[in-house]
Every structure is written in C-alpha cells, then in structure tokens.
N, C-alpha and C positions, 0 to 999 in steps of 0.2 A: 746794582740789583740788591735788593734787601735779602740778607741771609735768613731772616726769620721766616720767610716764606717756605723755605725748605725744611724747617724744623717743625712746623705746625700745620695742621690741617684744620680748616674751619668747618665747624658743625653747621650744616645748612639750616637746621631748625632753630638753634640758639645763637648763631653767629659768634660763638665763643671758640677760641682755638683749642684743638685737641692735640696733646703732645704724643708723638709717636712712641710706642711701647718698645723697650729694649729688654733683652734677657729671656729666660725660659719660665714657663708656668710650673707650678708644683706638679701638676699632672704629667707634663713632659719629662721632668726629672725622675719621677717615680717609675715611668715606663722604661726609661733607660736603665735604671737600677735593677728592675726586674729582669730585663734582657741580660744584663751583665751577670746577675746571680744565676740564671739558668745556664748560661754558657760556662760559667765556672764550675757548676755542679756536674755538667756533662763531661768536662775535661777531667775533673778529679775522678769520676767514676770510670772513665775509659783508661786512665793511668792505672788505677787499682786493679781493674780486671785484666789488664795486660800483664801485670806482674803475677797475678794468680794463674793466668793461662801459662805463663812461662814456667812457674813452679810445677804445674801439672805436667807440662811437657818434659821437664827434667825428671819427674817421678816416673813417667812412662819410659824414658831412656834407661833408668835403673832397672825397671821391670824387664825391659827387652834384653838388657845385659845378662840378667839372671837366666832368661830363657835361652839365650845364645850359649851360655856356659852349659846348661843342661843338654842342649842339642850337641854341643861339642863332645860331651861325654858319650853320647850315643854313637855319633859318627866315628869317633876314634876308638871306640870300644875300650874306654879307660875310665877309671874312677877319678873324679876331680874333687879335691878337697880345697876349700877356700877359707882363709882367715877373714873375719869381718872386722874391718877397721872403720873409724868414724868417717874417713874420706874415701872409702872404696873397699875393694876386695883384692886379696893377694891369693892367687890360685896355683896349685900344683896338680899335675896329673900322674896317675900311677898306671903304668902299662909295661908288660913284659918284665915284671919284677923290679922295675926301678921308677923312682919319682923324678919328675922333670918340672921345671918352672914353666908356667904358662904366661906368656905376655898377652894380656888382654887387648893391647893395642893391635895385635894381629887378628883378633876376632871381631872387634867392633871398630867403627869408624869415628867414634866420638870419645872424648875423654870424660873423666868424672866431672859432673857439673860443679861449677864454682859456687861457694856459699851453701852447698847442700851437704849435710852430715847425717850419718846414721845415728839416731838417738838411742835406739834399743833394738834388740833382735831376739827372736824366740824360735824354738823348734817344737812342734807339736804342742804349742801353748805354754811351754816352759822356757824361762829366760835362758839364753845362750850363755854359757860360762866364758870367762875371759879367754882361755886358750882353746876353747872348743871350736872346731871347724864345721862348716856346712859341707855336705857331701852330695855329689851327683853321681849316679850309677849308670852304667851302660844299658841297663834294662829300661831306663827312662823313669823309673820310680824313684822318688825322693821323699824325704820327710816334708811335713807342712811347715814351711818357713814363713816368718813374718818379720818385716823390717820397718821400724818407724823412722821416717826421714823428716828432716826439718830444714828450713832456711833461716831459722831464728824467729820467724813471724808465723809461718804456716806449717802445719804438720800433715803428713799423709802416711798411710800404711801400704807397703808393697807386700802382698800376700801371695804365697805359692801353694799350689795343691800337689797331690801325690803324683800327678802326671807331668810335672815339670813346667806347668803353665803358671804365669805370674800376672797379677793385676793390681791396679792402684785403687785403694779405697781411702775415703776421707773420714 
C-alpha cells in the first residue's frame, strides 16, 4: 500500500493533494489562555479573601475575649485590671481585699491568635500609657477602650463602649 494515501486528501475540484493540518489555530490558543487567566484570577481572589476572613475572625475572637472579661467582672463581683501586651492581656481580679491572677484560658476556649498583635490602645480617646491597665468593674460600666490590632498586613480596631460591649471596626 502506498503510504502517501494516508497523508494526503485529494481535492475533488482541483485533483491536487491537500495536506492534513496539524497543530492549533491562534484562536484556539487565545481561548485557552483566557480560560487559564480567569481561573488564576479566581484562585488568587479566593485565597486573598480567605486570609482576610481569617483575620476578621481572629479580631472577633479578641473582641469576644474582652466581653468575656467584662462579664467575668460582673459575675464574680470583682474589679478586673488587665495589662495590655502586644500579644494579649494579663489580668488580675480584686475581690475581698486581695488581688488574684486570672488565667484567661479558664474563661475562653481559644488562645491568642498567632501573628496578631496589638499595635496601639487607647482609653476614652487618649493613648494608654505603658504601665496603665484597663479596668472592668462589677457594675458593668467601663471606659471606652480601643485597640488597634494587626497581622502585619491588615489592621482593624476593636472598640468597646461603656456597657462592656466590644465590636470590630476597620
């Protein structure tokens, strides 16, 4: 058998052989590139939003921690004073004439979020001094505290009102 029969098709009008086309057209290549670009964009956006959502979730945990400390002050009828550190709070409670350490791990089921630090803090709009503590009172009333937290990329504020309620603001 002649191998050339398999490689060429004869044009019925001109009786000339037509070589079979191999490869992709420019249009096919462009369509594939557009599909890859769209998939890459969706992947990058979903990864970015996941890390932002994770940061927001960690900020809410810090807000909830402060509310739990405020509630603990009311429930135990004690004054709670907390030192603000870049990686969390160190709290002590005053009740019946003596100060006692408060282990926050006994109050909350989560630990301080990794990579989250307190960048700045203020009380009633004034920056908190180095050794100044934030205080929670048995009456439930507290000063207006604000904490700027960061993960090195994103920032958020955890703001408290005078009723011991905290919320996350960007």
